[in-house]
C-alpha positions in Angstrom: -2.2 -22.6 44.1 -3.4 -20.5 41.2 -0.9 -18.1 39.7 -2.5 -14.7 38.8 -2.9 -14.1 35.1 -0.9 -10.9 35.2 2.0 -12.5 37.0 2.0 -15.5 34.6 1.9 -13.2 31.6 4.9 -11.2 33.0 6.9 -14.3 33.7 6.2 -15.7 30.2 7.2 -12.3 28.6 10.4 -12.3 30.7 11.3 -15.8 29.5 10.6 -14.8 25.9 12.7 -11.6 26.0 15.5 -13.2 28.0 15.7 -16.1 25.5 15.7 -13.6 22.7 18.7 -11.7 24.2 20.5 -15.0 24.9 20.0 -16.1 21.3 21.6 -12.8 20.0 24.9 -13.1 21.8 26.6 -15.5 19.3 25.3 -13.9 16.1 26.4 -10.4 17.4 29.9 -11.7 18.2 30.3 -13.7 15.0 32.5 -11.1 13.2 34.6 -10.3 16.3 37.1 -13.0 15.4 37.4 -11.6 11.9 38.5 -8.1 12.9 40.5 -9.3 15.9 42.4 -11.6 13.6 42.9 -8.8 11.1 44.2 -6.5 13.9 46.6 -9.0 15.3 47.9 -10.2 11.9 48.5 -6.7 10.7 50.3 -5.9 13.9 52.5 -9.0 13.7 53.3 -9.1 9.9 52.7 -5.5 8.8 51.1 -6.7 5.6 47.9 -4.7 6.1 46.8 -4.8 2.4 46.4 -8.6 2.3 44.9 -8.8 5.8 42.3 -6.0 5.2 41.3 -7.5 1.8 40.8 -11.0 3.3 38.9 -9.7 6.3 36.7 -7.5 4.1 35.9 -10.6 1.9 35.0 -12.6 5.0 32.8 -9.7 6.3 31.0 -9.4 2.9 30.4 -13.1 2.7 29.2 -13.4 6.3 26.9 -10.3 6.3 24.0 -11.9 4.3 24.1 -15.0 6.4 24.1 -13.1 9.7 21.3 -10.8 8.4 19.1 -13.8 7.6 19.9 -15.3 11.0 18.9 -12.0 12.7 15.7 -11.7 10.7 14.7 -15.3 11.8 15.6 -14.5 15.4 13.4 -11.4 15.5 10.5 -13.0 13.7 10.5 -16.3 15.6 11.3 -15.1 19.2 9.6 -11.7 19.5 7.3 -11.6 16.4 9.0 -8.6 14.8 9.2 -8.9 11.0 12.3 -7.1 9.6 11.4 -6.6 5.9 13.8 -7.9 3.3 15.2 -5.4 0.8 14.2 -6.4 -2.8 15.9 -4.0 -5.1 15.6 -4.4 -8.8 18.6 -6.1 -10.3 20.0 -4.0 -13.2 19.9 -5.6 -16.7 23.3 -4.2 -17.4 25.9 -3.4 -14.7 27.3 0.0 -15.2 28.8 2.5 -12.8 25.5 4.3 -12.6 23.4 1.2 -12.2 25.8 -0.2 -9.6 25.6 3.0 -7.6 21.8 2.9 -7.7 21.8 -0.7 -6.6 24.1 0.0 -3.7 22.0 3.0 -2.7 18.9 0.7 -2.7 20.5 -2.2 -0.8 22.5 -0.1 1.6 25.1 -2.9 2.4 27.2 -0.5 4.6 24.3 -0.3 7.1 24.2 -4.1 7.5 28.0 -4.3 7.7 28.0 -1.5 10.4 25.3 -3.4 12.3 27.1 -6.7 12.4 30.7 -5.4 12.6 30.4 -2.4 14.9 27.1 -2.4 16.7 26.9 -6.2 17.1 29.6 -6.4 19.8 28.1 -3.6 21.7 24.7 -5.2 21.7 26.3 -8.5 22.7 27.9 -6.8 25.7 24.5 -5.3 26.7 22.8 -8.7 26.3 25.5 -10.4 28.4 25.0 -7.7 31.1 21.3 -8.3 31.3 21.8 -12.0 31.4 24.4 -11.7 34.0 22.2 -9.5 36.2 19.3 -11.9 35.7 21.5 -14.9 36.6 23.0 -13.1 39.7 19.6 -12.0 40.9 18.0 -15.4 40.4 21.0 -17.3 42.0 21.2 -14.9 44.9 17.5 -15.1 45.8 17.4 -18.9 45.4 20.5 -19.4 47.5 19.4 -16.9 50.2 15.9 -18.5 50.4 17.3 -22.0 50.5 19.9 -21.2 53.2 17.2 -19.7 55.4 15.0 -22.8 54.9 17.6 -25.1 56.5 17.6 -25.8 60.2 19.3 -23.3 62.3 22.3 -25.4 63.2 23.1 -26.4 59.7 22.5 -22.9 58.4 25.0 -21.5 61.0 27.6 -24.2 60.3 27.4 -24.2 56.5 26.2 -20.7 55.6 27.3 -18.6 58.5 28.5 -15.7 56.4 25.3 -15.8 54.2 23.0 -15.6 57.2 24.9 -12.5 58.4 24.0 -10.6 55.3 21.5 -7.8 56.1 17.9 -8.1 55.0 18.2 -5.3 52.5 20.7 -7.3 50.5 18.1 -10.0 49.9 15.5 -7.3 49.1 17.9 -5.8 46.6 18.4 -9.1 44.9 14.7 -9.6 44.8 14.1 -6.2 43.3 16.8 -6.9 40.7 15.0 -10.0 39.7 11.6 -8.3 39.6 13.1 -5.6 37.3 14.2 -8.2 34.8 11.0 -8.4 32.7 11.0 -4.6 32.1 14.8 -4.4 31.5 14.8 -7.3 29.1 11.7 -5.9 27.3 13.4 -2.4 27.0 16.6 -3.9 25.5 14.6 -6.2 23.1 12.6 -3.2 21.9 15.8 -1.1 21.4 17.4 -3.9 19.4 14.2 -4.3 17.3 14.3 -0.6 16.4 17.9 -0.7 15.5 17.3 -3.8 13.3 14.4 -2.2 11.5 16.4 0.9 10.8 19.7 -0.9 9.7 18.7 -4.3 8.4 15.4 -3.4 6.8 14.4 -0.8 4.3 14.6 2.9 5.1 11.6 4.9 6.0 11.5 6.4 2.5 11.7 2.9 0.9 8.9 1.6 3.2 6.7 4.6 2.2 7.5 4.0 -1.5 6.6 0.3 -1.2 3.4 1.3 0.6 2.6 3.8 -2.1 3.3 1.1 -4.8 1.0 -1.4 -3.0 -1.8 1.2 -2.7 -1.4 2.1 -6.3 -1.7 -1.6 -7.3 -4.7 -2.1 -5.1 -6.4 1.0 -6.4 -5.8 -0.1 -10.0 -7.3 -3.5 -9.2 -10.3 -1.8 -7.5 -10.8 0.5 -10.5 -10.6 -2.5 -12.9 -13.0 -4.4 -10.7 -15.5 -1.5 -10.7 -15.1 -1.1 -14.5 -15.8 -4.8 -15.0 -18.8 -4.6 -12.8 -20.1 -1.6 -14.7 -19.7 -3.5 -18.0 -21.6 -6.4 -16.5 -24.5 -4.1 -15.5 -24.5 -2.6 -18.9 -24.6 -6.0 -20.5 -27.4 -7.2 -18.3 -29.4 -4.1 -18.9 -28.9 -4.4 -22.7 -29.5 -8.1 -23.0 -32.2 -8.4 -20.3 -34.2 -5.4 -19.2 -33.9 -3.5 -22.5 -35.0 -6.6 -24.5 -38.0 -7.1 -22.2 -39.1 -3.5 -22.7 -38.7 -3.8 -26.5 -40.8 -6.9 -26.4 -43.4 -5.1 -24.4 -43.5 -2.1 -26.8 -43.8 -4.5 -29.8 -46.7 -6.4 -28.1 -48.5 -3.1 -27.3 -48.0 -1.9 -30.9 -49.4 -5.2 -32.2 -52.4 -4.9 -29.9 -53.2 -1.5 -31.3 -52.7 -2.5 -34.9 -54.5 -5.9 -34.8 -57.4 -5.1 -32.5 -59.5 -2.4 -34.2 -62.5 -3.5 -32.2 -61.0 -2.3 -28.9 -63.0 0.5 -27.1 -61.6 3.9 -27.5 -60.7 4.2 -23.8 -58.7 1.0 -23.9 -57.0 2.0 -27.1 -55.9 5.3 -25.6 -54.5 3.5 -22.5 -52.6 1.0 -24.6 -51.3 3.8 -26.8 -50.2 5.7 -23.7 -48.5 2.6 -22.4 -46.8 2.0 -25.8 -45.4 5.6 -25.8 -44.1 5.2 -22.2 -42.5 1.9 -23.1 -40.7 3.5 -26.0 -39.6 6.4 -23.8 -38.3 4.0 -21.2 -36.3 2.2 -23.9 -34.8 5.5 -25.0 -33.9 6.5 -21.4 -32.5 3.0 -20.8 -30.4 3.3 -23.9 -29.0 6.6 -22.8 -28.3 5.1 -19.4 -26.4 2.1 -21.0 -24.4 4.4 -23.2 -23.6 6.6 -20.1 -22.4 3.6 -18.2 -20.1 2.1 -20.8 -21.0 2.3 -24.5 -20.4 -1.0 -26.4 -18.6 0.9 -29.2 -16.0 2.1 -26.7 -15.0 -1.4 -25.9 -15.3 -2.7 -29.5 -13.7 0.1 -31.5 -12.0 2.4 -29.0 -12.3 6.0 -27.9 -12.2 7.6 -31.3 -15.3 5.8 -32.6 -17.2 6.3 -29.3 -16.5 10.0 -29.3 -17.7 10.3 -32.9 -21.0 8.7 -32.0 -21.3 11.0 -28.9 -20.6 14.1 -31.0 -23.2 13.0 -33.5 -25.9 12.6 -30.8 -25.1 15.9 -29.1 -27.8 18.5 -30.0 -25.2 21.3 -30.7 -22.4 21.3 -33.3 -19.3 19.6 -31.9 -15.9 19.9 -33.5 -14.0 16.7 -32.7 -10.2 16.1 -33.0 -8.7 12.9 -31.8 -5.0 12.1 -32.1 -4.1 8.8 -30.5 -0.9 6.8 -31.2 -2.6 3.6 -30.0 -5.4 2.4 -27.8 -5.0 3.3 -24.2 -6.0 1.2 -21.2 -9.8 0.5 -20.9 -10.1 2.4 -17.6 -8.4 5.4 -19.1 -10.8 5.3 -22.1 -13.8 5.0 -19.8 -12.8 8.0 -17.7 -12.0 10.1 -20.8 -15.3 9.3 -22.4 -17.2 10.0 -19.2 -15.5 13.4 -18.8 -16.3 14.4 -22.4 -19.9 13.1 -22.2 -20.6 15.0 -19.0 -18.9 18.2 -20.3 -21.1 18.1 -23.4 -24.2 17.4 -21.4 -23.5 20.4 -19.1 -22.8 22.6 -22.1 -26.2 21.6 -23.7 -28.4 21.7 -20.6 -26.9 24.4 -18.4 -24.6 26.6 -20.3 -26.9 27.4 -23.3 -23.9 26.9 -25.6 -24.2 27.1 -29.4 -21.1 25.1 -30.3 -18.4 23.0 -28.6 -14.9 21.7 -29.4 -13.4 18.5 -28.1 -9.6 17.8 -28.5 -8.1 14.5 -27.4 -4.5 13.8 -28.0 -1.8 11.6 -26.5 1.5 13.2 -25.5 4.0 10.6 -24.4 2.4 8.7 -21.5 -0.3 11.3 -20.9 -3.8 11.5 -22.5 -4.9 15.1 -22.7 -8.6 15.9 -23.0 -10.0 19.4 -23.5 -13.6 20.4 -24.0 -14.5 24.0 -24.8 -17.9 25.6 -25.2 -19.1 29.1 -25.8 -21.8 29.1 -23.1 -22.6 31.4 -20.2 -19.7 30.2 -18.1 -19.6 30.5 -14.3 -19.0 26.8 -13.7 -17.2 26.0 -10.4 -15.7 22.6 -9.6 -15.6 23.5 -5.9 -19.3 24.2 -5.6 -20.2 20.5 -5.2 -21.7 20.2 -8.7 -21.1 17.3 -11.2 -17.7 18.8 -11.9 -16.6 17.5 -8.5 -17.5 14.0 -9.5 -15.5 14.4 -12.7 -12.5 15.6 -10.7 -12.7 12.6 -8.3 -13.0 10.2 -11.3 -9.9 11.8 -12.9 -8.1 11.8 -9.6 -8.7 8.0 -9.2 -6.2 7.5 -12.0 -3.7 10.1 -10.6 -4.8 12.5 -13.3 -5.2 16.3 -13.2 -8.5 18.1 -13.7 -8.9 21.8 -14.4 -11.9 24.0 -15.1 -11.7 27.6 -16.5 -15.1 29.1 -16.7 -15.3 32.9 -16.2 -18.8 34.5 -16.1 -19.9 35.0 -19.7 -17.8 32.2 -21.0 -16.1 30.4 -22.6 -15.8 27.3 -20.4 -12.8 25.0 -20.8 -12.5 21.7 -19.1 -9.1 20.0 -19.2 -8.2 16.5 -18.0 -4.8 14.8 -18.1 -4.8 11.1 -17.6 -1.7 8.9 -17.3 -2.1 6.2 -20.0 1.1 4.1 -19.5 0.2 0.4 -19.6 
């Protein structure tokens, strides 16, 4: 006979949850002898100070062991992982650091779980197990008695055969309700354990935020490394090929005076386009990640950028030390795009760039005297700048009234 898949799954789940509840009885009752001994000893001797101190020491010593046992029970039997609290150990134990450590570890929650809530959960588990045992034993005994011959059944189990049919039906329903009852109790225990033995919701959110911050930093560094690789490949590969092409075309014009005029014009045009392509590629490479930024830092890179800008740029850089490469890259990109917009779109006649480090924040400000009217919310290039600054948890602001001036400000966290 083939057992239906749904029934087999229900039976297996009931076995798992019932085994989980049975395995929790002893750990939940582990501290009962401690406080019962403390109560009886105090009532007999009256020396409550010594008794309470000894029982408190036993509870404090037993709580980490019981917590580890419960974590293993939840993980192995029902697949629920109760995260372990990993607070930072203070370098120097003071009253303030001890209070912060206690607030992070929350030992009173674990003690309350094992000392007060544990016996109540053990009683609930014993109740479910008792109901399951009673239902199973009653159904098996009733079915076995009715399977015997009539004479033997009347002689041996006369009282049992007189039980009404709804008694057997009740026992059967009690047994059928076991999977859902055990499942509900197991889920309730898992919720309590996650709330009392694991980190709080605020701590879990903080850990998740820290993980996302680390993963985002790794992603930004990976993207920055890939951008540098593209810049290096363009500089060492494609740009060199274009330079070689331009040189060969120039040599062809210089060394072949016997070429027809039409061919000479076509070669000269190709030579000019090759040089323009080299210039555009150089601008592209510098826009991706200029080599001077990596070699000499943000100050030198901005000096070169200001020198190449067609309008006068007043540059002031005040850095205590070199910041992280990704911060340098974002700051350079913001300033480069701001100066490009001032040159091409704002009709500015001069610009000012101020870069300074204040504590753990790198502040960048670019001001021009152009037409103004720039709006970061209009889907322009300023939106890309805001997203790039936001990738580092920075702040980006644009002040650009109609008629000018336009001021772009970025604040970038630069703590290593």
